C-alpha positions in Angstrom: 20.9 12.9 -12.9 17.8 15.2 -13.3 17.0 17.5 -10.3 13.5 16.0 -9.9 15.1 12.6 -9.2 17.6 13.9 -6.6 15.4 16.4 -4.7 12.4 15.7 -2.5 13.5 12.7 -0.5 13.1 12.3 3.2 14.2 15.4 5.1 15.9 13.3 7.7 16.2 9.8 6.1 17.0 7.7 9.2 14.5 9.4 11.6 11.7 9.7 8.9 12.1 6.0 7.9 12.0 4.9 11.6 8.9 6.9 12.3 7.1 5.7 9.1 8.0 2.1 9.9 6.6 2.5 13.4 3.4 3.9 12.0 3.0 1.1 9.4 3.7 -1.7 11.9 1.1 -0.1 14.3 -1.4 0.1 11.5 -0.8 -3.6 10.6 -1.2 -4.6 14.2 -4.6 -2.8 14.4 -6.3 -3.3 11.1 -8.5 -0.5 10.0 -7.2 2.0 12.5 -6.4 5.3 10.8 -2.9 6.4 11.7 -1.5 9.8 11.1 1.5 9.9 8.8 2.9 13.1 7.6 5.2 12.3 4.7 8.2 14.6 4.8 9.3 13.7 1.3 8.1 15.6 -1.8 7.7 13.1 -4.6 6.6 14.0 -8.1 2.9 13.7 -8.9 0.9 11.6 -9.1 2.7 9.9 -6.2 1.4 11.1 -2.8 3.7 12.0 0.0 2.2 9.3 2.3 2.6 6.5 -0.2 6.1 7.8 -1.0 7.0 7.6 2.7 5.9 4.0 2.9 7.7 3.1 -0.3 11.0 4.7 0.8 10.7 2.9 4.2 9.9 -0.6 2.9 11.4 -0.8 -0.5 15.1 -1.3 -1.4 17.3 -2.9 -4.0 16.1 -6.4 -3.0 12.4 -5.7 -3.4 11.0 -5.3 -6.9 8.2 -2.8 -7.1 5.3 -2.9 -9.6 3.7 0.4 -10.6 0.2 0.9 -12.0 -0.2 2.6 -15.4 -0.4 6.1 -14.2 2.8 5.9 -12.2 4.7 3.9 -14.9 3.8 6.7 -17.3 5.3 9.4 -15.1 9.0 9.5 -15.8 9.8 11.8 -12.9 8.2 9.2 -10.5 10.3 6.4 -12.0 13.5 8.4 -11.6 12.6 9.6 -8.1 11.8 6.1 -6.8 14.9 4.6 -8.4 17.2 7.2 -6.9 15.7 7.3 -3.4 14.8 3.7 -2.8 17.1 1.8 -5.1 14.2 -0.7 -5.8 14.1 -2.3 -9.2 10.9 -2.2 -11.2 9.0 -5.5 -11.4 8.0 -6.3 -15.0 4.9 -8.3 -13.9 2.6 -8.2 -10.8 3.6 -11.7 -10.0 7.3 -10.6 -9.7 6.7 -7.8 -7.3 7.3 -7.6 -3.6 5.5 -4.3 -3.4 3.0 -2.6 -5.7 2.4 1.2 -5.8 -1.1 2.1 -7.1 -2.2 5.6 -7.8 -5.6 4.7 -9.3 -7.1 1.8 -7.3 -10.4 1.9 -9.1 -8.7 0.7 -12.3 -6.5 -1.9 -10.6 -6.2 -5.4 -12.0 -7.5 -8.3 -9.9 -5.7 -9.0 -6.6 -5.2 -12.6 -7.6 -2.7 -11.5 -10.3 -0.2 -10.4 -7.7 2.3 -12.7 -6.0 0.4 -14.7 -3.4 3.2 -16.5 -1.6 3.2 -20.2 -1.1 1.9 -22.5 1.6 5.5 -22.9 2.9 6.5 -19.3 2.3 3.4 -17.1 2.6 5.7 -14.1 3.2 6.7 -14.2 -0.5 3.5 -12.4 -1.4 3.0 -8.7 -2.4 2.1 -5.8 -0.2 0.0 -3.3 -2.2 0.3 0.4 -1.3 -3.0 1.9 -2.6 -3.4 5.7 -2.8 -6.9 6.6 -1.8 -8.7 10.0 -1.6 -10.0 9.4 1.9 -10.2 6.8 4.6 -13.5 8.0 6.0 -15.6 9.3 3.1 -16.3 6.1 1.1 -18.7 3.2 1.4 -18.5 1.8 5.0 -16.7 -1.4 5.6 -16.9 -3.6 8.8 -13.7 -5.3 9.7 -13.1 -8.3 12.0 -10.2 -10.6 12.7 -6.8 -10.6 14.5 -5.9 -7.3 16.0 -9.5 -6.1 16.2 -11.2 -6.5 19.6 -14.8 -6.7 18.3 -15.2 -4.8 15.0 -13.5 -1.9 13.3 -14.9 0.5 10.7 -13.2 2.0 7.7 -14.6 3.9 4.7 -11.9 4.3 2.0 -12.4 5.9 -1.4 -11.8 4.9 -4.1 -11.1 1.2 -3.9 -10.6 -1.6 -6.5 -13.7 -2.8 -8.4 -15.7 -5.5 -6.6 -13.3 -5.1 -3.6 -15.3 -6.9 -1.0 -15.7 -10.0 -3.1 -12.0 -9.9 -4.1 -11.1 -9.7 -0.5 -13.2 -12.7 0.4 -11.3 -14.7 -2.2 -8.1 -13.3 -0.7 -9.1 -14.5 2.8 -9.8 -18.0 1.3 -6.2 -18.3 0.1 -4.8 -17.9 3.6 -2.0 -18.4 4.6 -1.3 -17.1 1.1 -2.7 -13.8 -0.1 -1.9 -10.1 -0.4 -1.8 -7.4 2.3 -2.9 -3.8 1.7 -1.6 -0.4 2.9 -4.1 2.4 2.2 -2.4 5.8 1.9 -4.5 8.9 2.1 -3.3 12.4 2.4 -1.8 12.6 5.9 -2.8 9.2 7.1 -2.7 5.4 6.4 -4.6 2.3 7.4 -3.8 -1.3 6.8 -5.7 -4.4 5.8 -3.6 -7.6 6.4 -4.8 -10.8 4.7 -6.3 -12.1 8.0 -8.8 -9.3 8.2 -12.4 -10.2 7.2 -14.5 -7.5 5.5 -18.2 -7.0 5.0 -19.9 -4.0 3.6 -21.8 -1.8 6.0 -25.5 -1.9 5.5 -27.0 1.4 4.5 
């Protein structure tokens, strides 16, 4: 086993996973709220520490993971994820329980991922998108469960035609995908129940 695969996992696996899970659940309960998350793992690039922390917490041998092209092309990332999470690679987006995306701007359409079914909506994918920032991009206005009035988020960079894709995702409810946005040092979540409109300039 190569050193880059063995090294760089959670410093304290149980404690770090519990803390990360708490942060993720809090962010899902309050869509759009930016939550601090200091990833204590040191994954190979281009995988960010925050995205890696979420993956190590949520993914295991029962949850196939799909990687975008930049992550699939990085052999150290493949070895590292396999060793520390045990999660198998999903061959297609529709087979994945989770998806790790280093370059959201080039992401395939959200409809290509597992959407769940009317009877089992939980059989959909959760996408973990690495973003440069949660505050410096085009403004988004969020409404829906977990938001008292409205919330604001400004991630960069996001998938092409994101707002329109998200409207289509809303329309598939209770089916649909959920998003975890992982920026350096922080995350925010967009569950499928969240409605998004662009902020007027």
